[in-house]
N, C-alpha and C positions, 0 to 999 in steps of 0.2 A: 322585755315586757313581762315574760313569764317570771323572771326573778323578782321584778317589782311587785307583781301581783301576789306572789307566794312568800314574799319576805325572805327570799333566799340569800344566804350570806355571801354567795358568789358575786352578787352585785356590790361593786366597790362602794366604800363610804362616800367618796367624792361624787360618783354617779348618782347615788341615792340622794345626796344632799341637793344636787342640781335638779333632779327630777322632782323632789319634794318641796323645792322652793316655790312659793306661790308667785314669785316674780318671773320664774322661768316659763317660757312658752314651750310646752312639750308637744311635739308632733308625733303621732303614731301612724306610720305608713300602712296603707292597705296591704302591703307586702307582708307585714307582720301577721295580720289576721289570716292571710292566705297560707303562709308557711305554718302557722300554728294549727290551722285546720287540717292540713296534710299530715302533720306530725301526730295529731290526735287520732286521725283515721288509721295511721300506721301503728298506733299503740306506743309511740315514742314519748308522748306527753300525756300524763294523767294528773288529775282527773279531767274528764271531758268538760267539767263545769268551767274550766279555764277559758275554753273557746266560747262556751255559751255565755260567759259573763264578760267577755272582752269589751263589747260595746258599752255595757253598763260601767265597767271599770274606767274606760276612757272618758265617759261623760261625768262620772262622779268625781274623778280626779281633775276635772276641767282641762283635760288634754284635748288636743285637736286632731281629728282624723285627717290624714294626708292621703288624698287619692293618688292613684298612679296615672300620670299624664302621658300622652304619647311621647313627648320629649324625654321623659324619664326612661321610658321603655327603649327608645332609640339609643340614648346615651348608654344605658346598661348593656345593650347589645354590642356597642362599639368599644367598650372598655377592654383592656388587656385581660387575659384570663389568669391573672394572679390568683384569683379566688375562683374555685370551681362552682360555688353555690350561686345560682342565678338570683336568689333573693338578696344575698349580700351585695351582689353587684348592683341590683336595683336600688338598694339603700344608699350605696356609694353614689350612684347617679343622681339620686334625689338630693343628697348632701352637697354634691358639687353644684348642681344647677340652682339650688335654693340658697347656697352658701351657708349651710347650717352644719353643726357637728353631728356626729353619729355616736350614740352610746353603744359600745360594744367591747367585749373582752378579746375579740379576735384581732391579733396583731397583724395578720395578713393584710388587713384593711389599710395599714400604714403604707403599703406599697402604692396606694392611690393618693391622688391629690385631694384629700378630704381630712378634716379634723376629726379625730376619734377621742371621745371622752371615756376615760376609764379610771 
């Protein structure tokens, strides 16, 4: 989401095309906002306007906010620890349960039964 919001070249052309396609339904997990807020507070993401503008960016892009359901949290907690980041495991759980792909450059996610767009 940060790469999309900042126009970062690390976002692949394929992923950018899918996200930018008006026919695509883009879901933004609440886990994204949670992780971004933590990284802003730790000084790992600058400027802070990214987190302050996240809700506006989601609505202006006609993306859909995806809440974290209890089933998502349970699935994330039961996943193998291929990935140590709990936020990534939560995204995997949401992808699995909702049968939707995840946009991520992280190849470790390929160890899970989830489609990764990159």
